[in-house]
C-alpha positions in Angstrom: 0.0 0.0 0.0 1.1 3.5 -0.6 2.0 5.7 2.4 1.3 9.4 2.7 3.1 11.2 5.4 3.1 8.2 7.7 -0.4 7.0 7.0 -1.2 3.9 5.0 -4.1 4.2 2.6 -6.6 1.6 3.8 -9.9 3.2 3.0 -11.7 5.8 0.9 -10.8 9.3 0.1 -13.7 11.5 -1.0 -13.1 15.1 -2.1 -16.0 17.4 -2.9 -15.0 21.0 -3.4 -13.2 22.2 -0.3 -14.5 19.3 1.9 -12.3 16.3 2.2 -13.5 13.1 4.0 -11.2 10.3 4.8 -11.9 7.0 6.5 -10.1 3.8 7.3 -6.6 5.4 7.7 -4.2 3.9 10.3 -0.5 4.6 11.2 1.8 2.9 8.7 3.8 1.5 11.6 0.8 -0.5 12.8 0.8 -4.2 12.2 -1.8 -5.4 9.7 -4.8 -7.1 11.1 -4.6 -10.9 11.4 -5.7 -12.5 8.2 -5.8 -9.2 6.2 -3.1 -10.4 3.8 -5.2 -13.4 2.9 -8.3 -11.2 2.4 -6.4 -8.8 0.2 -4.8 -11.5 -1.9 -6.1 -12.2 -5.4 -7.9 -15.4 -6.2 -6.1 -18.0 -8.3 -7.6 -19.7 -11.3 -7.2 -23.5 -11.4 -8.3 -25.8 -14.2 -11.2 -25.7 -16.5 -12.5 -29.1 -17.6 -12.8 -30.2 -20.2 -9.8 -28.1 -21.4 -10.7 -28.7 -25.0 -13.4 -30.4 -27.1 -16.2 -29.7 -29.4 -20.0 -29.5 -29.4 -23.1 -27.4 -29.2 -23.4 -27.8 -25.4 -21.1 -28.7 -22.5 -21.0 -28.6 -18.7 -17.7 -26.8 -18.0 -16.2 -27.3 -14.6 -14.2 -24.2 -13.4 -11.9 -24.2 -10.3 -10.7 -21.2 -8.5 -9.1 -20.7 -5.0 -8.6 -17.9 -2.5 -6.1 -18.0 0.5 -8.8 -16.6 2.7 -11.2 -19.5 1.8 -13.5 -20.3 -1.1 -16.2 -18.0 0.2 -13.9 -15.0 -0.3 -14.5 -15.4 -4.0 -17.4 -13.1 -4.7 -17.5 -13.3 -8.5 -16.4 -15.7 -11.2 -16.6 -14.9 -14.9 -16.1 -17.1 -18.0 -15.6 -15.7 -21.5 -15.8 -17.9 -24.5 -14.9 -16.4 -27.9 -12.3 -16.4 -30.7 -10.4 -13.6 -29.0 -10.4 -11.4 -25.9 -11.8 -7.9 -26.5 -12.2 -4.9 -24.3 -16.0 -5.2 -24.2 -16.4 -8.9 -24.9 -19.0 -8.0 -27.5 -20.0 -11.1 -29.5 -18.8 -13.5 -26.8 -20.5 -16.0 -24.6 -19.7 -14.2 -21.3 -21.0 -15.7 -18.1 -21.0 -14.2 -14.6 -21.5 -16.3 -11.5 -22.1 -15.0 -8.1 -21.2 -18.2 -6.3 -23.7 -17.8 -3.5 -26.8 -16.9 -5.6 -27.0 -16.3 -9.3 -25.8 -16.6 -12.9 -26.1 -14.2 -15.7 -24.9 -13.7 -19.3 -23.6 -10.5 -20.9 -25.6 -8.6 -23.5 -24.3 -9.2 -27.1 -22.9 -5.6 -27.3 -20.9 -6.3 -24.1 -22.1 -3.2 -22.4 -24.2 -4.8 -19.6 -25.5 -8.0 -18.0 -28.8 -9.5 -18.8 -31.0 -10.2 -15.8 -29.5 -12.8 -13.5 -31.3 -16.0 -12.5 -31.0 -17.9 -9.2 -28.7 -20.9 -9.1 -30.7 -24.0 -8.7 -33.9 -22.6 -10.2 -35.8 -23.8 -13.2 -34.8 -20.6 -15.1 -32.3 -20.2 -17.8 -29.9 -17.2 -18.3 -30.2 -16.6 -22.0 -28.0 -14.4 -24.2 -27.4 -14.0 -27.9 -24.4 -16.4 -27.9 -25.2 -18.9 -25.2 -27.5 -19.9 -22.4 -27.0 -21.4 -19.0 -29.4 -23.8 -17.3 -29.5 -22.4 -13.7 -30.9 -25.7 -12.4 -27.8 -27.4 -13.6 -25.3 -25.0 -12.1 -23.4 -26.5 -9.2 -21.3 -24.6 -6.7 -19.0 -26.5 -4.4 -16.7 -25.1 -1.7 -14.0 -27.0 0.1 -11.4 -25.1 2.1 -9.8 -22.5 -0.2 -11.2 -24.1 -3.4 -14.4 -23.1 -5.3 -15.7 -25.3 -8.0 -18.5 -24.2 -10.3 -20.1 -26.4 -13.0 -21.8 -24.5 -15.8 -24.1 -26.2 -18.2 -23.6 -24.1 -21.4 -25.6 -24.4 -24.6 -24.3 -22.3 -27.5 -26.5 -20.4 -29.9 -26.7 -21.9 -33.5 -25.0 -18.8 -35.0 -22.1 -19.0 -32.5 -19.8 -21.4 -34.3 -16.1 -22.2 -34.8 -13.0 -22.4 -32.7 -13.1 -20.5 -29.4 -10.9 -19.9 -26.4 -12.0 -20.0 -22.8 -10.9 -17.3 -20.4 -11.6 -17.1 -16.7 -11.4 -14.3 -14.0 -12.2 -14.6 -10.3 -12.7 -11.6 -7.9 -12.3 -11.4 -4.2 -13.4 -8.4 -2.1 -10.4 -6.3 -3.0 -8.5 -8.0 -5.9 -9.0 -10.2 -8.9 -7.0 -12.9 -10.7 -6.9 -11.1 -14.1 -8.2 -12.8 -17.2 -6.5 -16.2 -17.8 -6.8 -18.4 -20.8 -7.7 -21.9 -19.7 -8.9 -23.9 -22.7 -10.3 -24.2 -26.2 -13.7 -25.3 -27.5 -15.0 -25.7 -31.0 -18.7 -24.9 -31.3 -20.3 -27.0 -34.0 
């Protein structure tokens, strides 16, 4: 963390006109709170299985871990497309809140379509893929989170694709990582 005149930045700085509000600052010489390093660490992406294959539908198993425990992972995203782009437009882009819901990104990549509750009879449907929420499985064991996503690709979404994954904790994320290939046919 950056220090400013003996204080470590640990909170929010809000400046509106001449009024400056700060919160969460502590002396830089203080010891970090127990476990804070684990909480501030970024999640790690494990394997995606299958790592390669072909088909119109597949249940992908995605593994991520966090040193503070699996429940410290607050968001997991999977992007399937030919290439990684800034907006993900044209991709099958899936967002999983491990404790409650799954959603797919709008085709233009600008926003998420409405999420559906994991385990429900609903389906998260986008222009490139759909996710059967009833088939989504979320398992936690120690530091490891495993999510199984039953994906069905749209008829027009064909060809060789790559699979990227990112996981987010409360303060940091893993960064996008390529974890496999899939041919949609």
